[in-house]
PDB file as gemmi writes it, atoms N, CA and C in Angstrom:
CRYST1    1.000    1.000    1.000  90.00  90.00  90.00 P 1                      
ATOM      1  N   MET A   1     238.152  21.253  71.914  1.00  0.00           N  
ATOM      2  CA  MET A   1     238.396  22.502  72.620  1.00  0.00           C  
ATOM      3  C   MET A   1     239.902  22.711  72.719  1.00  0.00           C  
ATOM      4  N   ASP A   2     240.357  23.892  72.460  1.00  0.00           N  
ATOM      5  CA  ASP A   2     241.766  24.225  72.509  1.00  0.00           C  
ATOM      6  C   ASP A   2     242.248  24.249  73.952  1.00  0.00           C  
ATOM      7  N   VAL A   3     243.468  23.763  74.186  1.00  0.00           N  
ATOM      8  CA  VAL A   3     244.039  23.720  75.535  1.00  0.00           C  
ATOM      9  C   VAL A   3     244.133  25.121  76.126  1.00  0.00           C  
ATOM     10  N   LEU A   4     244.452  26.116  75.317  1.00  0.00           N  
ATOM     11  CA  LEU A   4     244.587  27.476  75.828  1.00  0.00           C  
ATOM     12  C   LEU A   4     243.274  28.008  76.396  1.00  0.00           C  
ATOM     13  N   GLN A   5     242.159  27.509  75.934  1.00  0.00           N  
ATOM     14  CA  GLN A   5     240.869  27.954  76.446  1.00  0.00           C  
ATOM     15  C   GLN A   5     240.611  27.439  77.858  1.00  0.00           C  
ATOM     16  N   LEU A   6     241.359  26.422  78.307  1.00  0.00           N  
ATOM     17  CA  LEU A   6     241.147  25.856  79.635  1.00  0.00           C  
ATOM     18  C   LEU A   6     242.078  26.435  80.693  1.00  0.00           C  
ATOM     19  N   VAL A   7     242.942  27.369  80.328  1.00  0.00           N  
ATOM     20  CA  VAL A   7     243.835  27.977  81.303  1.00  0.00           C  
ATOM     21  C   VAL A   7     243.019  28.806  82.282  1.00  0.00           C  
ATOM     22  N   ASN A   8     243.219  28.577  83.573  1.00  0.00           N  
ATOM     23  CA  ASN A   8     242.507  29.267  84.655  1.00  0.00           C  
ATOM     24  C   ASN A   8     240.993  29.095  84.560  1.00  0.00           C  
ATOM     25  N   ALA A   9     240.545  27.985  84.031  1.00  0.00           N  
ATOM     26  CA  ALA A   9     239.111  27.715  83.922  1.00  0.00           C  
ATOM     27  C   ALA A   9     238.634  26.960  85.151  1.00  0.00           C  
ATOM     28  N   HIS A  10     237.414  27.216  85.552  1.00  0.00           N  
ATOM     29  CA  HIS A  10     236.769  26.482  86.635  1.00  0.00           C  
ATOM     30  C   HIS A  10     235.740  25.562  86.002  1.00  0.00           C  
ATOM     31  N   ILE A  11     235.879  24.268  86.268  1.00  0.00           N  
ATOM     32  CA  ILE A  11     235.001  23.266  85.670  1.00  0.00           C  
ATOM     33  C   ILE A  11     234.330  22.494  86.787  1.00  0.00           C  
ATOM     34  N   LYS A  12     233.021  22.334  86.709  1.00  0.00           N  
ATOM     35  CA  LYS A  12     232.306  21.553  87.718  1.00  0.00           C  
ATOM     36  C   LYS A  12     232.268  20.095  87.284  1.00  0.00           C  
ATOM     37  N   PHE A  13     232.805  19.231  88.134  1.00  0.00           N  
ATOM     38  CA  PHE A  13     232.779  17.795  87.906  1.00  0.00           C  
ATOM     39  C   PHE A  13     231.615  17.190  88.659  1.00  0.00           C  
ATOM     40  N   SER A  14     231.073  16.122  88.119  1.00  0.00           N  
ATOM     41  CA  SER A  14     230.140  15.321  88.909  1.00  0.00           C  
ATOM     42  C   SER A  14     230.976  14.516  89.902  1.00  0.00           C  
ATOM     43  N   ALA A  15     230.327  13.943  90.909  1.00  0.00           N  
ATOM     44  CA  ALA A  15     231.053  13.149  91.903  1.00  0.00           C  
ATOM     45  C   ALA A  15     231.783  11.994  91.227  1.00  0.00           C  
ATOM     46  N   PHE A  16     231.159  11.360  90.234  1.00  0.00           N  
ATOM     47  CA  PHE A  16     231.800  10.254  89.522  1.00  0.00           C  
ATOM     48  C   PHE A  16     233.086  10.716  88.849  1.00  0.00           C  
ATOM     49  N   ASP A  17     233.048  11.867  88.166  1.00  0.00           N  
ATOM     50  CA  ASP A  17     234.242  12.395  87.503  1.00  0.00           C  
ATOM     51  C   ASP A  17     235.330  12.729  88.517  1.00  0.00           C  
ATOM     52  N   PHE A  18     234.935  13.297  89.645  1.00  0.00           N  
ATOM     53  CA  PHE A  18     235.909  13.669  90.669  1.00  0.00           C  
ATOM     54  C   PHE A  18     236.613  12.432  91.215  1.00  0.00           C  
ATOM     55  N   LEU A  19     235.854  11.351  91.415  1.00  0.00           N  
ATOM     56  CA  LEU A  19     236.432  10.126  91.969  1.00  0.00           C  
ATOM     57  C   LEU A  19     237.313   9.385  90.968  1.00  0.00           C  
ATOM     58  N   THR A  20     237.238   9.730  89.684  1.00  0.00           N  
ATOM     59  CA  THR A  20     238.078   9.073  88.684  1.00  0.00           C  
ATOM     60  C   THR A  20     239.346   9.864  88.369  1.00  0.00           C  
ATOM     61  N   LEU A  21     239.600  10.977  89.060  1.00  0.00           N  
ATOM     62  CA  LEU A  21     240.837  11.727  88.846  1.00  0.00           C  
ATOM     63  C   LEU A  21     242.030  10.850  89.200  1.00  0.00           C  
ATOM     64  N   LYS A  22     243.068  10.915  88.385  1.00  0.00           N  
ATOM     65  CA  LYS A  22     244.276  10.135  88.612  1.00  0.00           C  
ATOM     66  C   LYS A  22     245.411  11.081  89.001  1.00  0.00           C  
ATOM     67  N   PRO A  23     246.018  10.899  90.196  1.00  0.00           N  
ATOM     68  CA  PRO A  23     247.125  11.767  90.601  1.00  0.00           C  
ATOM     69  C   PRO A  23     248.373  11.511  89.762  1.00  0.00           C  
ATOM     70  N   ILE A  24     249.201  12.546  89.634  1.00  0.00           N  
ATOM     71  CA  ILE A  24     250.465  12.445  88.914  1.00  0.00           C  
ATOM     72  C   ILE A  24     251.584  12.449  89.956  1.00  0.00           C  
ATOM     73  N   PRO A  25     252.144  11.286  90.281  1.00  0.00           N  
ATOM     74  CA  PRO A  25     253.221  11.282  91.274  1.00  0.00           C  
ATOM     75  C   PRO A  25     254.479  11.860  90.658  1.00  0.00           C  
ATOM     76  N   PRO A  26     255.359  12.491  91.348  1.00  0.00           N  
ATOM     77  CA  PRO A  26     255.309  12.851  92.764  1.00  0.00           C  
ATOM     78  C   PRO A  26     254.715  14.232  92.996  1.00  0.00           C  
ATOM     79  N   ARG A  27     254.075  14.808  91.999  1.00  0.00           N  
ATOM     80  CA  ARG A  27     253.516  16.161  92.122  1.00  0.00           C  
ATOM     81  C   ARG A  27     252.261  16.148  92.990  1.00  0.00           C  
ATOM     82  N   ILE A  28     252.200  17.096  93.901  1.00  0.00           N  
ATOM     83  CA  ILE A  28     251.019  17.232  94.749  1.00  0.00           C  
ATOM     84  C   ILE A  28     250.029  18.148  94.038  1.00  0.00           C  
ATOM     85  N   HIS A  29     248.769  17.822  94.062  1.00  0.00           N  
ATOM     86  CA  HIS A  29     247.685  18.617  93.473  1.00  0.00           C  
ATOM     87  C   HIS A  29     247.694  18.617  91.944  1.00  0.00           C  
ATOM     88  N   HIS A  30     248.359  17.664  91.310  1.00  0.00           N  
ATOM     89  CA  HIS A  30     248.336  17.538  89.855  1.00  0.00           C  
ATOM     90  C   HIS A  30     247.582  16.263  89.510  1.00  0.00           C  
ATOM     91  N   PHE A  31     246.634  16.353  88.568  1.00  0.00           N  
ATOM     92  CA  PHE A  31     245.776  15.222  88.235  1.00  0.00           C  
ATOM     93  C   PHE A  31     245.578  15.122  86.729  1.00  0.00           C  
ATOM     94  N   PHE A  32     245.173  13.943  86.283  1.00  0.00           N  
ATOM     95  CA  PHE A  32     244.721  13.721  84.918  1.00  0.00           C  
ATOM     96  C   PHE A  32     243.244  13.398  84.949  1.00  0.00           C  
ATOM     97  N   SER A  33     242.503  13.950  84.025  1.00  0.00           N  
ATOM     98  CA  SER A  33     241.094  13.618  83.861  1.00  0.00           C  
ATOM     99  C   SER A  33     240.776  13.623  82.380  1.00  0.00           C  
ATOM    100  N   GLN A  34     240.364  12.496  81.864  1.00  0.00           N  
ATOM    101  CA  GLN A  34     239.991  12.355  80.458  1.00  0.00           C  
ATOM    102  C   GLN A  34     241.094  12.869  79.534  1.00  0.00           C  
ATOM    103  N   GLY A  35     242.347  12.557  79.875  1.00  0.00           N  
ATOM    104  CA  GLY A  35     243.489  12.948  79.057  1.00  0.00           C  
ATOM    105  C   GLY A  35     243.933  14.385  79.207  1.00  0.00           C  
ATOM    106  N   ARG A  36     243.328  15.121  80.111  1.00  0.00           N  
ATOM    107  CA  ARG A  36     243.704  16.524  80.333  1.00  0.00           C  
ATOM    108  C   ARG A  36     244.396  16.667  81.684  1.00  0.00           C  
ATOM    109  N   HIS A  37     245.381  17.549  81.729  1.00  0.00           N  
ATOM    110  CA  HIS A  37     246.136  17.803  82.946  1.00  0.00           C  
ATOM    111  C   HIS A  37     245.434  18.867  83.779  1.00  0.00           C  
ATOM    112  N   LEU A  38     245.217  18.580  85.062  1.00  0.00           N  
ATOM    113  CA  LEU A  38     244.603  19.537  85.982  1.00  0.00           C  
ATOM    114  C   LEU A  38     245.606  19.886  87.061  1.00  0.00           C  
ATOM    115  N   LEU A  39     245.702  21.155  87.382  1.00  0.00           N  
ATOM    116  CA  LEU A  39     246.645  21.587  88.399  1.00  0.00           C  
ATOM    117  C   LEU A  39     246.063  21.472  89.792  1.00  0.00           C  
ATOM    118  N   CYS A  40     244.782  21.676  89.940  1.00  0.00           N  
ATOM    119  CA  CYS A  40     244.180  21.681  91.268  1.00  0.00           C  
ATOM    120  C   CYS A  40     242.742  21.195  91.169  1.00  0.00           C  
ATOM    121  N   ALA A  41     242.318  20.459  92.185  1.00  0.00           N  
ATOM    122  CA  ALA A  41     240.929  20.006  92.253  1.00  0.00           C  
ATOM    123  C   ALA A  41     240.387  20.364  93.630  1.00  0.00           C  
ATOM    124  N   GLN A  42     239.269  21.033  93.667  1.00  0.00           N  
ATOM    125  CA  GLN A  42     238.655  21.445  94.922  1.00  0.00           C  
ATOM    126  C   GLN A  42     237.239  20.898  94.992  1.00  0.00           C  
ATOM    127  N   ILE A  43     236.803  20.621  96.219  1.00  0.00           N  
ATOM    128  CA  ILE A  43     235.449  20.125  96.432  1.00  0.00           C  
ATOM    129  C   ILE A  43     234.618  21.239  97.051  1.00  0.00           C  
ATOM    130  N   MET A  44     233.446  21.484  96.490  1.00  0.00           N  
ATOM    131  CA  MET A  44     232.475  22.387  97.098  1.00  0.00           C  
ATOM    132  C   MET A  44     231.198  21.603  97.295  1.00  0.00           C  
ATOM    133  N   GLY A  45     230.635  21.675  98.486  1.00  0.00           N  
ATOM    134  CA  GLY A  45     229.407  20.954  98.757  1.00  0.00           C  
ATOM    135  C   GLY A  45     229.040  21.059 100.219  1.00  0.00           C  
ATOM    136  N   ILE A  46     228.142  20.208 100.623  1.00  0.00           N  
ATOM    137  CA  ILE A  46     227.635  20.200 101.991  1.00  0.00           C  
ATOM    138  C   ILE A  46     228.102  18.925 102.671  1.00  0.00           C  
ATOM    139  N   VAL A  47     228.649  19.064 103.881  1.00  0.00           N  
ATOM    140  CA  VAL A  47     229.042  17.892 104.659  1.00  0.00           C  
ATOM    141  C   VAL A  47     227.763  17.232 105.162  1.00  0.00           C  
ATOM    142  N   VAL A  48     227.530  15.996 104.726  1.00  0.00           N  
ATOM    143  CA  VAL A  48     226.298  15.302 105.098  1.00  0.00           C  
ATOM    144  C   VAL A  48     226.525  14.277 106.205  1.00  0.00           C  
ATOM    145  N   SER A  49     227.774  13.885 106.440  1.00  0.00           N  
ATOM    146  CA  SER A  49     228.085  13.000 107.565  1.00  0.00           C  
ATOM    147  C   SER A  49     229.559  13.134 107.905  1.00  0.00           C  
ATOM    148  N   ASN A  50     229.891  12.798 109.146  1.00  0.00           N  
ATOM    149  CA  ASN A  50     231.295  12.776 109.542  1.00  0.00           C  
ATOM    150  C   ASN A  50     231.511  11.684 110.574  1.00  0.00           C  
ATOM    151  N   ASN A  51     232.734  11.206 110.644  1.00  0.00           N  
ATOM    152  CA  ASN A  51     233.126  10.162 111.572  1.00  0.00           C  
ATOM    153  C   ASN A  51     234.476  10.566 112.142  1.00  0.00           C  
ATOM    154  N   PHE A  52     234.523  10.899 113.427  1.00  0.00           N  
ATOM    155  CA  PHE A  52     235.738  11.397 114.061  1.00  0.00           C  
ATOM    156  C   PHE A  52     236.299  10.347 114.999  1.00  0.00           C  
ATOM    157  N   LYS A  53     237.549   9.953 114.762  1.00  0.00           N  
ATOM    158  CA  LYS A  53     238.274   9.036 115.643  1.00  0.00           C  
ATOM    159  C   LYS A  53     239.456   9.813 116.214  1.00  0.00           C  
ATOM    160  N   PRO A  54     239.406  10.188 117.513  1.00  0.00           N  
ATOM    161  CA  PRO A  54     240.485  10.989 118.103  1.00  0.00           C  
ATOM    162  C   PRO A  54     241.859  10.353 117.885  1.00  0.00           C  
ATOM    163  N   ASN A  55     242.821  11.180 117.514  1.00  0.00           N  
ATOM    164  CA  ASN A  55     244.213  10.785 117.262  1.00  0.00           C  
ATOM    165  C   ASN A  55     244.361   9.772 116.125  1.00  0.00           C  
ATOM    166  N   ARG A  56     243.342   9.593 115.297  1.00  0.00           N  
ATOM    167  CA  ARG A  56     243.425   8.655 114.174  1.00  0.00           C  
ATOM    168  C   ARG A  56     243.046   9.333 112.866  1.00  0.00           C  
ATOM    169  N   PHE A  57     241.784   9.679 112.693  1.00  0.00           N  
ATOM    170  CA  PHE A  57     241.341  10.286 111.436  1.00  0.00           C  
ATOM    171  C   PHE A  57     239.980  10.933 111.634  1.00  0.00           C  
ATOM    172  N   ILE A  58     239.600  11.726 110.640  1.00  0.00           N  
ATOM    173  CA  ILE A  58     238.238  12.231 110.540  1.00  0.00           C  
ATOM    174  C   ILE A  58     237.788  11.991 109.097  1.00  0.00           C  
ATOM    175  N   LYS A  59     236.602  11.444 108.949  1.00  0.00           N  
ATOM    176  CA  LYS A  59     236.058  11.127 107.624  1.00  0.00           C  
ATOM    177  C   LYS A  59     234.798  11.946 107.397  1.00  0.00           C  
ATOM    178  N   PHE A  60     234.725  12.575 106.210  1.00  0.00           N  
ATOM    179  CA  PHE A  60     233.563  13.356 105.801  1.00  0.00           C  
ATOM    180  C   PHE A  60     232.936  12.705 104.582  1.00  0.00           C  
ATOM    181  N   ASP A  61     231.649  12.869 104.419  1.00  0.00           N  
ATOM    182  CA  ASP A  61     230.971  12.627 103.150  1.00  0.00           C  
ATOM    183  C   ASP A  61     230.440  13.979 102.703  1.00  0.00           C  
ATOM    184  N   ILE A  62     230.883  14.423 101.536  1.00  0.00           N  
ATOM    185  CA  ILE A  62     230.517  15.737 101.023  1.00  0.00           C  
ATOM    186  C   ILE A  62     229.606  15.555  99.815  1.00  0.00           C  
ATOM    187  N   ASP A  63     228.430  16.175  99.860  1.00  0.00           N  
ATOM    188  CA  ASP A  63     227.471  16.103  98.757  1.00  0.00           C  
ATOM    189  C   ASP A  63     227.643  17.346  97.896  1.00  0.00           C  
ATOM    190  N   ASN A  64     228.065  17.147  96.637  1.00  0.00           N  
ATOM    191  CA  ASN A  64     228.271  18.288  95.749  1.00  0.00           C  
ATOM    192  C   ASN A  64     227.082  18.521  94.821  1.00  0.00           C  
ATOM    193  N   GLY A  65     225.969  17.861  95.096  1.00  0.00           N  
ATOM    194  CA  GLY A  65     224.779  18.034  94.279  1.00  0.00           C  
ATOM    195  C   GLY A  65     224.581  16.934  93.259  1.00  0.00           C  
ATOM    196  N   THR A  66     225.622  16.130  93.006  1.00  0.00           N  
ATOM    197  CA  THR A  66     225.492  15.017  92.070  1.00  0.00           C  
ATOM    198  C   THR A  66     225.576  13.675  92.782  1.00  0.00           C  
ATOM    199  N   ASP A  67     226.322  13.618  93.886  1.00  0.00           N  
ATOM    200  CA  ASP A  67     226.488  12.399  94.684  1.00  0.00           C  
ATOM    201  C   ASP A  67     227.400  12.751  95.849  1.00  0.00           C  
ATOM    202  N   CYS A  68     227.661  11.798  96.713  1.00  0.00           N  
ATOM    203  CA  CYS A  68     228.541  12.029  97.857  1.00  0.00           C  
ATOM    204  C   CYS A  68     229.975  11.629  97.523  1.00  0.00           C  
ATOM    205  N   ILE A  69     230.913  12.445  98.006  1.00  0.00           N  
ATOM    206  CA  ILE A  69     232.334  12.200  97.812  1.00  0.00           C  
ATOM    207  C   ILE A  69     232.945  11.952  99.185  1.00  0.00           C  
ATOM    208  N   PRO A  70     233.569  10.777  99.412  1.00  0.00           N  
ATOM    209  CA  PRO A  70     234.211  10.519 100.701  1.00  0.00           C  
ATOM    210  C   PRO A  70     235.542  11.262 100.789  1.00  0.00           C  
ATOM    211  N   TYR A  71     235.871  11.743 101.981  1.00  0.00           N  
ATOM    212  CA  TYR A  71     237.098  12.499 102.200  1.00  0.00           C  
ATOM    213  C   TYR A  71     237.643  12.125 103.564  1.00  0.00           C  
ATOM    214  N   ILE A  72     238.910  11.753 103.645  1.00  0.00           N  
ATOM    215  CA  ILE A  72     239.530  11.353 104.910  1.00  0.00           C  
ATOM    216  C   ILE A  72     240.731  12.242 105.182  1.00  0.00           C  
ATOM    217  N   LEU A  73     240.797  12.785 106.396  1.00  0.00           N  
ATOM    218  CA  LEU A  73     241.955  13.569 106.846  1.00  0.00           C  
ATOM    219  C   LEU A  73     242.762  12.744 107.806  1.00  0.00           C  
TER     220      LEU A  73                                                      
END                                                                             
């Protein structure tokens, strides 16, 4: 597939693919996946569990239809 065809494309990843994204330091929101450069990665799904620790963190498990993706704020 030509790189130009992927400009402004929306691609649905499985949870496994999403968890294998590699960040490009020091750039924020830049990732590599299977040798391709991604500018932004977003999660869409249903929050199936959460764990809230006041003044520490909040942890979500988001189900995107393929598996659960852990997310910590």
